[in-house]
C-alpha positions in Angstrom: 12.8 13.6 -20.2 13.9 10.1 -19.4 13.1 10.5 -15.7 9.6 11.8 -16.6 9.0 8.7 -18.8 10.2 6.4 -16.0 7.9 8.1 -13.5 4.9 7.8 -15.8 5.6 4.2 -16.7 6.2 3.2 -13.1 3.1 5.0 -11.9 0.9 3.4 -14.6 2.2 -0.1 -13.7 1.6 0.4 -10.0 -1.8 1.9 -10.6 -2.7 -1.0 -12.9 -1.8 -3.5 -10.1 -3.8 -1.6 -7.5 -6.8 -1.4 -9.7 -6.7 -5.1 -10.8 -5.8 -6.6 -7.4 -7.4 -4.2 -4.9 -4.3 -4.1 -2.8 -0.5 -4.7 -2.8 0.3 -2.6 -5.8 1.7 0.2 -3.7 4.4 -2.1 -2.4 6.2 -1.5 -5.7 6.2 2.3 -5.3 9.1 2.5 -2.9 11.6 0.3 -4.9 10.5 2.1 -8.1 11.2 5.5 -6.5 14.5 4.3 -5.1 16.1 2.3 -8.0 14.5 4.0 -11.0 14.2 7.6 -9.9 17.0 8.0 -7.4 15.1 8.7 -4.2 16.7 7.8 -0.8 14.8 5.1 1.2 13.3 7.7 3.6 12.3 10.1 0.8 10.9 7.2 -1.3 8.7 6.1 1.7 7.4 9.7 2.1 6.7 10.1 -1.6 5.0 6.7 -1.7 2.6 7.8 1.1 1.7 10.8 -1.1 1.1 8.6 -4.1 -0.8 6.0 -2.0 -3.0 8.6 -0.4 -4.1 10.2 -3.7 -4.6 6.9 -5.5 -6.5 5.3 -2.6 -8.7 8.3 -2.1 -9.6 8.3 -5.8 -10.4 4.6 -5.7 -12.4 5.1 -2.5 -14.7 7.5 -4.3 -15.3 4.9 -7.0 -16.1 2.1 -4.5 -18.3 4.5 -2.5 -20.4 5.1 -5.6 -20.9 1.4 -5.9 -21.9 1.1 -2.2 -19.0 -1.2 -1.3 -17.6 0.8 1.7 -18.5 -0.1 5.3 -17.9 3.4 6.6 -18.6 2.8 10.3 -16.5 -0.4 10.5 -13.7 1.1 8.4 -13.6 4.2 10.5 -13.2 2.2 13.8 -10.5 0.0 12.2 -8.7 3.1 10.8 -8.9 4.9 14.1 -6.9 2.2 15.8 -4.1 2.7 13.3 -3.8 6.5 13.4 -1.5 6.8 16.4 0.8 3.8 15.4 1.0 5.2 11.9 2.0 8.7 13.2 4.6 7.3 15.7 6.1 4.8 13.2 6.3 7.5 10.5 8.2 9.7 13.0 10.6 6.9 13.9 11.2 5.8 10.3 12.7 9.1 9.3 15.5 8.7 11.8 16.6 5.1 11.0 19.6 4.1 8.9 18.8 3.6 5.2 19.9 0.0 5.3 17.4 -0.9 8.0 14.5 0.7 6.1 15.5 -1.1 2.9 15.9 -4.5 4.6 12.5 -4.1 6.4 10.8 -3.1 3.2 12.3 -6.1 1.4 10.8 -8.4 4.0 7.4 -6.8 3.8 7.5 -7.1 -0.1 8.3 -10.8 0.4 5.4 -11.2 2.8 3.1 -9.5 0.3 4.2 -12.0 -2.4 3.6 -15.0 -0.1 0.2 -13.7 0.8 -0.7 -13.4 -2.9 0.6 -16.9 -3.8 -1.4 -18.3 -0.9 -4.7 -16.4 -0.9 -6.4 -16.1 2.4 -9.1 -18.7 3.2 -10.3 -16.8 6.2 -14.1 -16.8 6.8 -16.2 -14.2 8.6 -16.0 -14.7 12.4 -19.0 -15.8 14.4 -18.6 -12.7 16.5 -16.3 -9.7 16.4 -13.7 -9.3 19.1 -12.9 -5.6 19.7 -9.4 -6.2 21.1 -8.4 -8.3 18.1 -9.9 -5.7 15.7 -8.0 -2.9 17.5 -4.8 -4.9 17.4 -5.1 -5.6 13.7 -5.8 -1.9 12.9 -2.9 -0.8 15.0 -0.5 -3.2 13.3 -1.6 -2.1 9.9 -1.1 1.6 10.9 2.4 0.9 12.1 3.4 -0.9 8.8 1.9 2.0 6.8 3.8 4.7 8.8 7.1 2.8 9.0 7.5 1.8 5.4 5.2 4.1 3.4 3.1 1.3 2.0 -0.7 1.2 1.8 -1.0 -2.3 3.3 -3.9 -3.4 1.3 -2.5 -6.9 1.1 -2.8 -7.0 5.0 -6.0 -4.9 5.4 -8.3 -6.9 3.1 -7.8 -10.3 4.8 -8.0 -8.6 8.3 -11.3 -6.9 7.5 -12.7 -10.3 6.3 -11.4 -12.5 9.1 -11.6 -10.0 12.0 -14.5 -7.8 11.2 -16.6 -10.2 9.1 -16.9 -8.1 5.9 -17.5 -9.8 2.5 -14.5 -9.7 0.2 -15.9 -7.0 -2.0 -16.8 -4.7 0.9 -13.4 -5.4 2.5 -11.6 -4.2 -0.7 -13.6 -1.0 -0.7 -13.3 -0.4 3.0 -9.5 -1.1 3.0 -9.1 2.0 0.8 -10.7 4.1 3.6 -8.3 2.6 6.2 -5.3 3.0 3.9 -6.2 6.7 3.2 -6.5 7.6 6.9 -3.3 5.7 7.9 -1.3 7.3 5.1 -2.5 10.8 6.0 -1.4 10.1 9.7 2.0 8.9 8.6 2.4 11.9 6.3 1.7 14.2 9.2 4.5 12.7 11.1 6.9 13.1 8.2 6.2 16.8 7.5 9.5 17.8 9.0 11.6 15.2 7.2 10.4 15.8 3.6 13.8 16.7 2.2 14.8 14.9 -1.0 11.3 15.0 -2.5 11.0 15.9 -6.2 7.5 17.1 -6.9 8.2 17.2 -10.6 8.5 13.4 -10.4 5.9 12.7 -7.7 3.2 14.6 -9.6 3.3 12.7 -12.9 3.9 9.4 -11.0 0.7 10.0 -9.0 -1.3 11.0 -12.0 -0.3 7.9 -13.9 -1.1 5.7 -10.9 -4.6 7.1 -10.6 -5.3 6.6 -14.3 -3.7 3.1 -14.2 -6.0 2.1 -11.4 -9.0 2.6 -13.6 -7.5 0.5 -16.4 -6.6 -2.1 -13.8 -10.3 -2.5 -12.9 -11.1 -3.2 -16.5 -8.1 -5.6 -16.8 -9.5 -7.6 -13.8 -12.6 -8.5 -15.9 -10.5 -10.0 -18.7 -7.8 -12.0 -16.7 -8.4 -14.2 -13.8 -7.5 -12.8 -10.4 -5.4 -15.9 -9.6 -3.3 -15.4 -12.7 -2.8 -11.7 -11.9 -1.8 -12.5 -8.4 0.8 -15.1 -9.4 2.4 -12.7 -11.9 2.5 -9.8 -9.4 3.8 -12.1 -6.6 6.7 -13.2 -8.9 7.6 -9.5 -9.5 7.4 -8.8 -5.8 9.7 -11.7 -4.9 12.2 -10.5 -7.5 12.1 -7.0 -6.1 12.5 -8.3 -2.5 15.5 -10.4 -3.4 17.1 -7.5 -5.3 16.7 -5.2 -2.3 18.1 -7.7 0.1 21.2 -8.3 -2.1 21.6 -4.5 -2.3 21.7 -4.2 1.5 24.1 -7.1 1.9 26.4 -5.8 -0.9 
């Protein structure tokens, strides 16, 4: 019963962050699964991909209804990340747990810094296909390797590299995250031991519901305040994970 309550609470908090910030909330899924629910780093990354895929696909539907998804642009960006996501997902399942934990802590710290220093990128004068493909491939690799959605990287990339407005970038990033997460999951199908569906199911459901509440929360609290609070939590999580690896 306690485990179920923890799964529901963690899922709701992460969904709330995803809905309110439009990206970055999934970074908390892996440490929550590891330290609250007893998953191994590899199993937590796989479970996180399941949660991220379901939550992102649901949120994508909502943004599509509002006409805030650039389908063609997002599809091209996502296509560049499919192979890297698949390869990184396959490699990650064979690495030592300490390496995965340390790498994830660094990504969590990067996400926190990104939130404390919001991107000031402006739409480019012209789109460079090579740069766009590189950005898409890099995001796919991060998604596959660590099991995170990468919204905190996707949104600024879609703005600065592909010239989307911020609102359309948030919606389009959900398409990219969904595609990359599915590719990474495909690579991990043979390494899915340690998954507990009785935990993943409630966690995912709570995250989806929390995302809707997060959208409402964003209208009542300034985005800057929300980002600072969440960045502080991420930095604390990153520090804890690094200490855990060293100790």
